[in-house]
TORVOMI-400922 format. One record per residue (C-alpha): chain; x, y, z; residue number from 0. Coordinates in nm, 3 decimals, padded with zeros to 5 digits. Layout:
<pts>
<pt><cadena>A</cadena><xx>X</xx><yy>Y</yy><zz>Z</zz><num>NUM</num></pt>
...
</pts>
This chain:
<pts>
<pt><cadena>A</cadena><xx>01.749</xx><yy>10.696</yy><zz>-07.830</zz><num>0</num></pt>
<pt><cadena>A</cadena><xx>01.637</xx><yy>10.894</yy><zz>-08.130</zz><num>1</num></pt>
<pt><cadena>A</cadena><xx>01.284</xx><yy>10.989</yy><zz>-08.181</zz><num>2</num></pt>
<pt><cadena>A</cadena><xx>01.115</xx><yy>10.953</yy><zz>-08.505</zz><num>3</num></pt>
<pt><cadena>A</cadena><xx>00.868</xx><yy>11.222</yy><zz>-08.598</zz><num>4</num></pt>
<pt><cadena>A</cadena><xx>00.515</xx><yy>11.118</yy><zz>-08.562</zz><num>5</num></pt>
<pt><cadena>A</cadena><xx>00.261</xx><yy>11.198</yy><zz>-08.820</zz><num>6</num></pt>
<pt><cadena>A</cadena><xx>00.026</xx><yy>11.315</yy><zz>-08.553</zz><num>7</num></pt>
<pt><cadena>A</cadena><xx>00.253</xx><yy>11.612</yy><zz>-08.465</zz><num>8</num></pt>
<pt><cadena>A</cadena><xx>00.291</xx><yy>11.709</yy><zz>-08.831</zz><num>9</num></pt>
<pt><cadena>A</cadena><xx>-00.082</xx><yy>11.690</yy><zz>-08.883</zz><num>10</num></pt>
<pt><cadena>A</cadena><xx>-00.146</xx><yy>11.902</yy><zz>-08.578</zz><num>11</num></pt>
<pt><cadena>A</cadena><xx>00.094</xx><yy>12.172</yy><zz>-08.696</zz><num>12</num></pt>
<pt><cadena>A</cadena><xx>-00.060</xx><yy>12.165</yy><zz>-09.046</zz><num>13</num></pt>
<pt><cadena>A</cadena><xx>-00.410</xx><yy>12.198</yy><zz>-08.906</zz><num>14</num></pt>
<pt><cadena>A</cadena><xx>-00.304</xx><yy>12.491</yy><zz>-08.690</zz><num>15</num></pt>
<pt><cadena>A</cadena><xx>-00.149</xx><yy>12.664</yy><zz>-08.991</zz><num>16</num></pt>
<pt><cadena>A</cadena><xx>-00.455</xx><yy>12.594</yy><zz>-09.202</zz><num>17</num></pt>
<pt><cadena>A</cadena><xx>-00.680</xx><yy>12.734</yy><zz>-08.935</zz><num>18</num></pt>
<pt><cadena>A</cadena><xx>-00.476</xx><yy>13.055</yy><zz>-08.915</zz><num>19</num></pt>
<pt><cadena>A</cadena><xx>-00.482</xx><yy>13.099</yy><zz>-09.291</zz><num>20</num></pt>
<pt><cadena>A</cadena><xx>-00.851</xx><yy>13.029</yy><zz>-09.321</zz><num>21</num></pt>
<pt><cadena>A</cadena><xx>-00.955</xx><yy>13.256</yy><zz>-09.036</zz><num>22</num></pt>
<pt><cadena>A</cadena><xx>-01.057</xx><yy>13.588</yy><zz>-09.189</zz><num>23</num></pt>
<pt><cadena>A</cadena><xx>-01.017</xx><yy>13.917</yy><zz>-09.017</zz><num>24</num></pt>
<pt><cadena>A</cadena><xx>-01.334</xx><yy>14.092</yy><zz>-08.931</zz><num>25</num></pt>
<pt><cadena>A</cadena><xx>-01.350</xx><yy>14.363</yy><zz>-09.198</zz><num>26</num></pt>
<pt><cadena>A</cadena><xx>-01.688</xx><yy>14.501</yy><zz>-09.108</zz><num>27</num></pt>
<pt><cadena>A</cadena><xx>-01.675</xx><yy>14.883</yy><zz>-09.100</zz><num>28</num></pt>
<pt><cadena>A</cadena><xx>-01.387</xx><yy>14.918</yy><zz>-09.345</zz><num>29</num></pt>
<pt><cadena>A</cadena><xx>-01.619</xx><yy>15.038</yy><zz>-09.620</zz><num>30</num></pt>
<pt><cadena>A</cadena><xx>-01.758</xx><yy>15.301</yy><zz>-09.382</zz><num>31</num></pt>
<pt><cadena>A</cadena><xx>-01.412</xx><yy>15.446</yy><zz>-09.325</zz><num>32</num></pt>
<pt><cadena>A</cadena><xx>-01.346</xx><yy>15.446</yy><zz>-09.699</zz><num>33</num></pt>
<pt><cadena>A</cadena><xx>-01.681</xx><yy>15.611</yy><zz>-09.767</zz><num>34</num></pt>
<pt><cadena>A</cadena><xx>-01.614</xx><yy>15.883</yy><zz>-09.509</zz><num>35</num></pt>
<pt><cadena>A</cadena><xx>-01.270</xx><yy>15.952</yy><zz>-09.658</zz><num>36</num></pt>
<pt><cadena>A</cadena><xx>-01.405</xx><yy>15.974</yy><zz>-10.013</zz><num>37</num></pt>
<pt><cadena>A</cadena><xx>-01.704</xx><yy>16.186</yy><zz>-09.909</zz><num>38</num></pt>
<pt><cadena>A</cadena><xx>-01.472</xx><yy>16.425</yy><zz>-09.725</zz><num>39</num></pt>
<pt><cadena>A</cadena><xx>-01.256</xx><yy>16.463</yy><zz>-10.035</zz><num>40</num></pt>
<pt><cadena>A</cadena><xx>-01.555</xx><yy>16.524</yy><zz>-10.260</zz><num>41</num></pt>
<pt><cadena>A</cadena><xx>-01.697</xx><yy>16.772</yy><zz>-10.008</zz><num>42</num></pt>
<pt><cadena>A</cadena><xx>-01.364</xx><yy>16.960</yy><zz>-09.998</zz><num>43</num></pt>
<pt><cadena>A</cadena><xx>-01.359</xx><yy>16.986</yy><zz>-10.376</zz><num>44</num></pt>
<pt><cadena>A</cadena><xx>-01.720</xx><yy>17.105</yy><zz>-10.393</zz><num>45</num></pt>
<pt><cadena>A</cadena><xx>-01.664</xx><yy>17.352</yy><zz>-10.112</zz><num>46</num></pt>
<pt><cadena>A</cadena><xx>-01.356</xx><yy>17.482</yy><zz>-10.291</zz><num>47</num></pt>
<pt><cadena>A</cadena><xx>-01.541</xx><yy>17.523</yy><zz>-10.619</zz><num>48</num></pt>
<pt><cadena>A</cadena><xx>-01.827</xx><yy>17.711</yy><zz>-10.456</zz><num>49</num></pt>
<pt><cadena>A</cadena><xx>-01.630</xx><yy>17.925</yy><zz>-10.211</zz><num>50</num></pt>
<pt><cadena>A</cadena><xx>-01.310</xx><yy>17.987</yy><zz>-10.409</zz><num>51</num></pt>
<pt><cadena>A</cadena><xx>-01.499</xx><yy>18.004</yy><zz>-10.739</zz><num>52</num></pt>
<pt><cadena>A</cadena><xx>-01.732</xx><yy>18.266</yy><zz>-10.592</zz><num>53</num></pt>
<pt><cadena>A</cadena><xx>-01.439</xx><yy>18.467</yy><zz>-10.462</zz><num>54</num></pt>
<pt><cadena>A</cadena><xx>-01.271</xx><yy>18.449</yy><zz>-10.803</zz><num>55</num></pt>
<pt><cadena>A</cadena><xx>-01.590</xx><yy>18.576</yy><zz>-10.970</zz><num>56</num></pt>
<pt><cadena>A</cadena><xx>-01.609</xx><yy>18.865</yy><zz>-10.721</zz><num>57</num></pt>
<pt><cadena>A</cadena><xx>-01.243</xx><yy>18.950</yy><zz>-10.778</zz><num>58</num></pt>
<pt><cadena>A</cadena><xx>-01.298</xx><yy>18.955</yy><zz>-11.154</zz><num>59</num></pt>
<pt><cadena>A</cadena><xx>-01.601</xx><yy>19.182</yy><zz>-11.118</zz><num>60</num></pt>
<pt><cadena>A</cadena><xx>-01.401</xx><yy>19.418</yy><zz>-10.894</zz><num>61</num></pt>
<pt><cadena>A</cadena><xx>-01.110</xx><yy>19.414</yy><zz>-11.139</zz><num>62</num></pt>
<pt><cadena>A</cadena><xx>-01.341</xx><yy>19.490</yy><zz>-11.430</zz><num>63</num></pt>
<pt><cadena>A</cadena><xx>-01.502</xx><yy>19.779</yy><zz>-11.243</zz><num>64</num></pt>
<pt><cadena>A</cadena><xx>-01.160</xx><yy>19.918</yy><zz>-11.150</zz><num>65</num></pt>
<pt><cadena>A</cadena><xx>-01.043</xx><yy>19.889</yy><zz>-11.513</zz><num>66</num></pt>
<pt><cadena>A</cadena><xx>-01.355</xx><yy>20.068</yy><zz>-11.641</zz><num>67</num></pt>
<pt><cadena>A</cadena><xx>-01.325</xx><yy>20.343</yy><zz>-11.380</zz><num>68</num></pt>
<pt><cadena>A</cadena><xx>-00.954</xx><yy>20.391</yy><zz>-11.450</zz><num>69</num></pt>
<pt><cadena>A</cadena><xx>-01.021</xx><yy>20.411</yy><zz>-11.826</zz><num>70</num></pt>
<pt><cadena>A</cadena><xx>-01.294</xx><yy>20.673</yy><zz>-11.771</zz><num>71</num></pt>
<pt><cadena>A</cadena><xx>-01.067</xx><yy>20.877</yy><zz>-11.543</zz><num>72</num></pt>
<pt><cadena>A</cadena><xx>-00.784</xx><yy>20.862</yy><zz>-11.798</zz><num>73</num></pt>
<pt><cadena>A</cadena><xx>-01.016</xx><yy>20.959</yy><zz>-12.085</zz><num>74</num></pt>
<pt><cadena>A</cadena><xx>-01.115</xx><yy>21.271</yy><zz>-11.889</zz><num>75</num></pt>
<pt><cadena>A</cadena><xx>-00.756</xx><yy>21.399</yy><zz>-11.907</zz><num>76</num></pt>
<pt><cadena>A</cadena><xx>-00.798</xx><yy>21.606</yy><zz>-12.224</zz><num>77</num></pt>
<pt><cadena>A</cadena><xx>-00.564</xx><yy>21.865</yy><zz>-12.367</zz><num>78</num></pt>
<pt><cadena>A</cadena><xx>-00.609</xx><yy>22.133</yy><zz>-12.629</zz><num>79</num></pt>
<pt><cadena>A</cadena><xx>-00.990</xx><yy>22.146</yy><zz>-12.628</zz><num>80</num></pt>
<pt><cadena>A</cadena><xx>-00.993</xx><yy>22.521</yy><zz>-12.687</zz><num>81</num></pt>
<pt><cadena>A</cadena><xx>-00.729</xx><yy>22.541</yy><zz>-12.961</zz><num>82</num></pt>
<pt><cadena>A</cadena><xx>-00.876</xx><yy>22.255</yy><zz>-13.166</zz><num>83</num></pt>
<pt><cadena>A</cadena><xx>-00.597</xx><yy>22.002</yy><zz>-13.110</zz><num>84</num></pt>
<pt><cadena>A</cadena><xx>-00.797</xx><yy>21.771</yy><zz>-12.897</zz><num>85</num></pt>
<pt><cadena>A</cadena><xx>-00.635</xx><yy>21.464</yy><zz>-12.759</zz><num>86</num></pt>
<pt><cadena>A</cadena><xx>-00.553</xx><yy>21.290</yy><zz>-12.439</zz><num>87</num></pt>
<pt><cadena>A</cadena><xx>-00.255</xx><yy>21.403</yy><zz>-12.237</zz><num>88</num></pt>
<pt><cadena>A</cadena><xx>-00.088</xx><yy>21.063</yy><zz>-12.214</zz><num>89</num></pt>
<pt><cadena>A</cadena><xx>00.131</xx><yy>21.134</yy><zz>-11.911</zz><num>90</num></pt>
<pt><cadena>A</cadena><xx>-00.148</xx><yy>21.268</yy><zz>-11.692</zz><num>91</num></pt>
<pt><cadena>A</cadena><xx>-00.397</xx><yy>21.011</yy><zz>-11.825</zz><num>92</num></pt>
<pt><cadena>A</cadena><xx>-00.166</xx><yy>20.723</yy><zz>-11.740</zz><num>93</num></pt>
<pt><cadena>A</cadena><xx>-00.092</xx><yy>20.869</yy><zz>-11.396</zz><num>94</num></pt>
<pt><cadena>A</cadena><xx>-00.464</xx><yy>20.920</yy><zz>-11.327</zz><num>95</num></pt>
<pt><cadena>A</cadena><xx>-00.552</xx><yy>20.564</yy><zz>-11.437</zz><num>96</num></pt>
<pt><cadena>A</cadena><xx>-00.275</xx><yy>20.419</yy><zz>-11.219</zz><num>97</num></pt>
<pt><cadena>A</cadena><xx>-00.396</xx><yy>20.628</yy><zz>-10.926</zz><num>98</num></pt>
<pt><cadena>A</cadena><xx>-00.751</xx><yy>20.492</yy><zz>-10.963</zz><num>99</num></pt>
<pt><cadena>A</cadena><xx>-00.618</xx><yy>20.137</yy><zz>-10.990</zz><num>100</num></pt>
<pt><cadena>A</cadena><xx>-00.400</xx><yy>20.181</yy><zz>-10.682</zz><num>101</num></pt>
<pt><cadena>A</cadena><xx>-00.696</xx><yy>20.313</yy><zz>-10.482</zz><num>102</num></pt>
<pt><cadena>A</cadena><xx>-00.890</xx><yy>20.002</yy><zz>-10.582</zz><num>103</num></pt>
<pt><cadena>A</cadena><xx>-00.598</xx><yy>19.774</yy><zz>-10.493</zz><num>104</num></pt>
<pt><cadena>A</cadena><xx>-00.508</xx><yy>19.659</yy><zz>-10.845</zz><num>105</num></pt>
<pt><cadena>A</cadena><xx>-00.217</xx><yy>19.687</yy><zz>-11.089</zz><num>106</num></pt>
<pt><cadena>A</cadena><xx>-00.254</xx><yy>19.730</yy><zz>-11.460</zz><num>107</num></pt>
<pt><cadena>A</cadena><xx>-00.140</xx><yy>19.876</yy><zz>-11.787</zz><num>108</num></pt>
<pt><cadena>A</cadena><xx>-00.277</xx><yy>20.176</yy><zz>-11.976</zz><num>109</num></pt>
<pt><cadena>A</cadena><xx>-00.288</xx><yy>20.199</yy><zz>-12.355</zz><num>110</num></pt>
<pt><cadena>A</cadena><xx>-00.397</xx><yy>20.519</yy><zz>-12.531</zz><num>111</num></pt>
<pt><cadena>A</cadena><xx>-00.487</xx><yy>20.527</yy><zz>-12.901</zz><num>112</num></pt>
<pt><cadena>A</cadena><xx>-00.626</xx><yy>20.857</yy><zz>-13.019</zz><num>113</num></pt>
<pt><cadena>A</cadena><xx>-00.924</xx><yy>20.934</yy><zz>-12.794</zz><num>114</num></pt>
<pt><cadena>A</cadena><xx>-00.961</xx><yy>20.575</yy><zz>-12.672</zz><num>115</num></pt>
<pt><cadena>A</cadena><xx>-00.812</xx><yy>20.455</yy><zz>-12.345</zz><num>116</num></pt>
<pt><cadena>A</cadena><xx>-00.781</xx><yy>20.086</yy><zz>-12.262</zz><num>117</num></pt>
<pt><cadena>A</cadena><xx>-00.684</xx><yy>19.971</yy><zz>-11.914</zz><num>118</num></pt>
<pt><cadena>A</cadena><xx>-00.591</xx><yy>19.610</yy><zz>-11.851</zz><num>119</num></pt>
<pt><cadena>A</cadena><xx>-00.595</xx><yy>19.485</yy><zz>-11.492</zz><num>120</num></pt>
<pt><cadena>A</cadena><xx>-00.407</xx><yy>19.169</yy><zz>-11.397</zz><num>121</num></pt>
<pt><cadena>A</cadena><xx>-00.379</xx><yy>18.988</yy><zz>-11.070</zz><num>122</num></pt>
<pt><cadena>A</cadena><xx>-00.461</xx><yy>18.668</yy><zz>-10.886</zz><num>123</num></pt>
<pt><cadena>A</cadena><xx>-00.748</xx><yy>18.552</yy><zz>-10.669</zz><num>124</num></pt>
<pt><cadena>A</cadena><xx>-00.607</xx><yy>18.342</yy><zz>-10.383</zz><num>125</num></pt>
<pt><cadena>A</cadena><xx>-00.788</xx><yy>18.020</yy><zz>-10.298</zz><num>126</num></pt>
<pt><cadena>A</cadena><xx>-00.865</xx><yy>17.904</yy><zz>-09.946</zz><num>127</num></pt>
<pt><cadena>A</cadena><xx>-00.983</xx><yy>17.546</yy><zz>-10.004</zz><num>128</num></pt>
<pt><cadena>A</cadena><xx>-00.858</xx><yy>17.454</yy><zz>-10.351</zz><num>129</num></pt>
<pt><cadena>A</cadena><xx>-00.502</xx><yy>17.540</yy><zz>-10.248</zz><num>130</num></pt>
<pt><cadena>A</cadena><xx>-00.511</xx><yy>17.221</yy><zz>-10.039</zz><num>131</num></pt>
<pt><cadena>A</cadena><xx>-00.537</xx><yy>17.011</yy><zz>-10.356</zz><num>132</num></pt>
<pt><cadena>A</cadena><xx>-00.284</xx><yy>17.212</yy><zz>-10.560</zz><num>133</num></pt>
<pt><cadena>A</cadena><xx>-00.473</xx><yy>17.515</yy><zz>-10.698</zz><num>134</num></pt>
<pt><cadena>A</cadena><xx>-00.335</xx><yy>17.811</yy><zz>-10.502</zz><num>135</num></pt>
<pt><cadena>A</cadena><xx>-00.505</xx><yy>18.084</yy><zz>-10.706</zz><num>136</num></pt>
<pt><cadena>A</cadena><xx>-00.708</xx><yy>18.177</yy><zz>-11.011</zz><num>137</num></pt>
<pt><cadena>A</cadena><xx>-00.579</xx><yy>18.437</yy><zz>-11.260</zz><num>138</num></pt>
<pt><cadena>A</cadena><xx>-00.764</xx><yy>18.767</yy><zz>-11.293</zz><num>139</num></pt>
<pt><cadena>A</cadena><xx>-00.730</xx><yy>18.952</yy><zz>-11.624</zz><num>140</num></pt>
<pt><cadena>A</cadena><xx>-00.990</xx><yy>19.218</yy><zz>-11.705</zz><num>141</num></pt>
<pt><cadena>A</cadena><xx>-01.002</xx><yy>19.506</yy><zz>-11.951</zz><num>142</num></pt>
<pt><cadena>A</cadena><xx>-01.189</xx><yy>19.835</yy><zz>-11.947</zz><num>143</num></pt>
<pt><cadena>A</cadena><xx>-01.216</xx><yy>20.084</yy><zz>-12.234</zz><num>144</num></pt>
<pt><cadena>A</cadena><xx>-01.337</xx><yy>20.444</yy><zz>-12.250</zz><num>145</num></pt>
<pt><cadena>A</cadena><xx>-01.353</xx><yy>20.705</yy><zz>-12.523</zz><num>146</num></pt>
<pt><cadena>A</cadena><xx>-01.316</xx><yy>21.074</yy><zz>-12.457</zz><num>147</num></pt>
<pt><cadena>A</cadena><xx>-01.653</xx><yy>21.237</yy><zz>-12.535</zz><num>148</num></pt>
<pt><cadena>A</cadena><xx>-01.517</xx><yy>21.583</yy><zz>-12.612</zz><num>149</num></pt>
<pt><cadena>A</cadena><xx>-01.345</xx><yy>21.473</yy><zz>-12.930</zz><num>150</num></pt>
<pt><cadena>A</cadena><xx>-01.430</xx><yy>21.599</yy><zz>-13.278</zz><num>151</num></pt>
<pt><cadena>A</cadena><xx>-01.760</xx><yy>21.500</yy><zz>-13.429</zz><num>152</num></pt>
<pt><cadena>A</cadena><xx>-01.729</xx><yy>21.247</yy><zz>-13.713</zz><num>153</num></pt>
</pts>
């Protein structure tokens, strides 16, 4: 004997399916998780800007001070003051400027033009928080200039 499908069984399966589709998951609290995630990200960015930005500013100030001090030390390396051929002894001035920079923990270049000495300090300020989002460091590039004061009067 073969059984013919009853409409009651089909209706029951359709109602069950409809009930499962219409039942909504309880989504209460999902927005709280999203809000906490977004707030944490924004807080990390703000913390990075304040902390790492402050460190970068301090590094730039230190680099500028080191460049100025190295330029002054190099400008003090005069030659020929007594015989009238005043100028800066470039070898000793460059060595002295590099020594001052090394003591301060920086690297740089020294340029001498006449009685003027320009020291350019370059480096990087490493980030603690912003490195998490892809900014590992800020560049530091500062310049200091000094003029030898024992030169000829204009």
